N, C-alpha and C positions, 0 to 999 in steps of 0.2 A: 629604520634599520630592520633587516631580517634577523630571525633567530640565529641563523648561521653566522651572521656578522657579529652579533653579540658574543657568541661563543668564541669566535676568533679574537675579538677584543679582550675577552676574559683571559684567554690563553696567553696572549702577548703581554698583557699587564702583569699577570702573575709571574712570568719569567723575569720581566724587568724589575719587579718588586724584590724578588729573591736575590737578583744580582746586585741591586743597590744596597740591600740589607747586608749582604755578605761583605761588600766593600766598606760599608760604614762601620760594621762591627756591632755586636748586640748591645753594648752600653752607650752607643752614641745617642744624644738627645734628638728628638724629632721636633724641629722648630714649628711645624704646622700643627702639632698636637701637644701643646704645653703640658709638661709633666710626664710625657711618655718617653721611653727609650725604644730603640729598635726592637729589643726583645718583646716589649709590650705590643708593638705593632704586629709582629709576627704571630704572637700568641692570639691576639684578637682576631686578625684576619683569617688565620688558620682555623680558629674556632667557628667563625661565621661560615667559611667554606664547608666545613663538615656538617654544620647545622642545615645549610641549604641542600647539601647532597642527600641528607636523610629524607627530606620531603620529596625529592625527585625520585629516589630509588625505592623508598618504602611507601610512598603514596599517602602520607598522613593527611587527613582532611580537616584536622583541627590543629590549633597551635600546640607545639611541643617545645619545652625549654631547651636551651642549648646544652651541650655536654660539658661546658666549663673549659677553662684554659689549662694547658699542661704545665707542669713544673719542669720545663726543659729549657736549655740554653745552648748557646754556641752552635756547633755543627749539628748536634742532634735536633735542635729546634729548627734549623734551616731544612734538614731532611724531612722533618714532620710537616713543615709548611708545604714543601714541594709535593709531598705525597698527597696531602689533602687537596691542594690546588689541582693536581693532575686528576684526582678522583672526581672532583666536581666537573671539570671539563669533559671527562669521559662520560659521566652520568648524563650531562645535558646533551652531548652529541649523540647518545644512543637512546635517549628517552623517546617514547612514542608521542606523536603529535597530539593525541587525545589524552595525554597525561591528566589525571585528576589529583589535585593535592591542594593544601592550604596556601593562600597568598594573603598579602596584607594591603595591596593597592589594586585598583582596577587594571586589567590587562586583557588583550585579545584571548589569551589562554594562560593556564598555569605555567606551561613551558616557556612561553614568551616572557612572562613575568620574571621567572627565576633567571633566565638567561640575561635579560636586560639588567635586573637588579644587581646580579653578581658581577657583570661586566663593569658597571659604574662603581660598585663597592671597591673592586680591585683596582680600577684605574685611579680613583682618588687616593687610596692607600699606597699605590705605586708612587704617586706624587710625594706622599709623606716620606717614603723610604728614600727617594731621591733627594728630598730636602735635607734629610739626615746625612746623606753621603756628601752633599755639596756638589756644585757644578751645575751645568744646564739640565733642565727637565726634558724628558722625552716628549715629543710633540703629541698633541691630541688633534686628530683630524676634525675639520669643521662639522662633518656629518655626525661623528660621535659626540662632539661637544654639544651640538644642538639637541641631540637625543637626550643627553644628560640634563641639559637645562629644562627640557620638557618634563622629564621625570621629576625633577626637583619642584618645579612650579605647579605642575598639574597633578602630581602625585603626592609627594611628601607634604607640601604646604597646603594642600586641600584638606588634609586630615584635621580633626578637631584639636589634636595636640600641638599644632603650629602655634608658635608664640609671636609670630610676625603680625602684630595688630596695632591699630591706632584708635584713639578715642573718637576722633572725627574722621569721616571718610576722606581718604587720600588715594592718589593714583600714581603708580610707578610703572614706567615703561622700561623694558629690557630690549635693546636693539643691537643686533649683530651687524656690524658694518661691512663684513666681508661676504655676507650671504643675503642681505635684504630681508632678514627674518626678525620678527619682533613679537613680544608678548606684552600685554597690558595686565597689570596686577592691581586689583582694586582692594585697598586696605580699609579695615573698619574694626570694630570690636569683635567681629566674627573672624573665622579663618579666612585667609586671602582667597580671592576668586581671580584666577588667571585665565587668559585666553590668548591664543595666537591671533595677532592682528597685523600680519604682514601687509605692508603697503598702506596701512591706515595711519596717517600722520595726525593723530588727535592732539592738537595743540594744548588741550586742557589738562595734560598730565602735570603732576606736581614735581616730579623728578624723573630724569631719564639716566640710565646707565648704558653707555654705548662702548663698544670695543669689538674686537674679533670674537668669533664664537668661542675659541679656546680661552681667551682672556676672561670672557664673561662666565664661562663654565667654572673655571678655577676660582674666580672671585666670588661667585654666588655660593660655591661650596667652601668659602673661606680658606682657600689654599693660596690665594694671592691677596695682597692688600687692596683695598678699594681704589687706591691710587693707580692700580694697573689699568683701570678703565676711566672713561671720561664721565664725570658727574655733572649733569645740567639741571638747574632748578634747586630745590630744597635739599641740601646735603644731609639734613637730618634724617631723611628717609633711607639714604645709603647707610648711615650709622645705625639706624634701627635694624636694617637687614643684618649687618655684620654682628650686632650684639645679640640678636634673637633668633637667627635662622639655623643655628647649629643642629644637626641631626645626631642624636645620641643613641647608643645601644639600648639603654633602659627606657 
């Protein structure tokens, strides 16, 4: 995906998130984030948006802590969220291509990193808001879903803090049935090593998760149960993923 595609995705996801949150109400529980209410979701995501905006607009080249979550609720909280979301979209849309600032995962450029990261941050939390509202989820295109799977496997879980590990070497395949796209994830006591393996049907994998790109994206981010995809081979590796792959703010 291009930077402009990520910014468009971010804009759409933020509008949908706010609309779903407004319909659900601030006190509605968020089934996909146990212990959270919609107000928690808005405060967290709005804080992250402002944190990211500061890197883009102020060019910080080292880590800066976030500004904290506001003590707002109801309509005032929704207004605050929408303002911060709009500010992030505007900052990314007008940032120079040669922007220099801090990032925390490899990317072609800092601008590409922040546009991609915030697009998926907001899309996943849009799913949370819609789960609180109830009813069908807004769709995720295959292109966006594949991009998000790539960020998760090749970015987040390549970092030392990933807890998806096995005592003995095991291999997990992720296969999108609607795009002929696949990743092979090699598990061990070290952080997972993932690679795109499109068209390589290695029969030696211990477990395969297959489904549409959208189903896999939401399942790997733990927004759908693992029963949303097809598990072939050792189901214990699917359980391992669900129990240990969560990405947390801290």
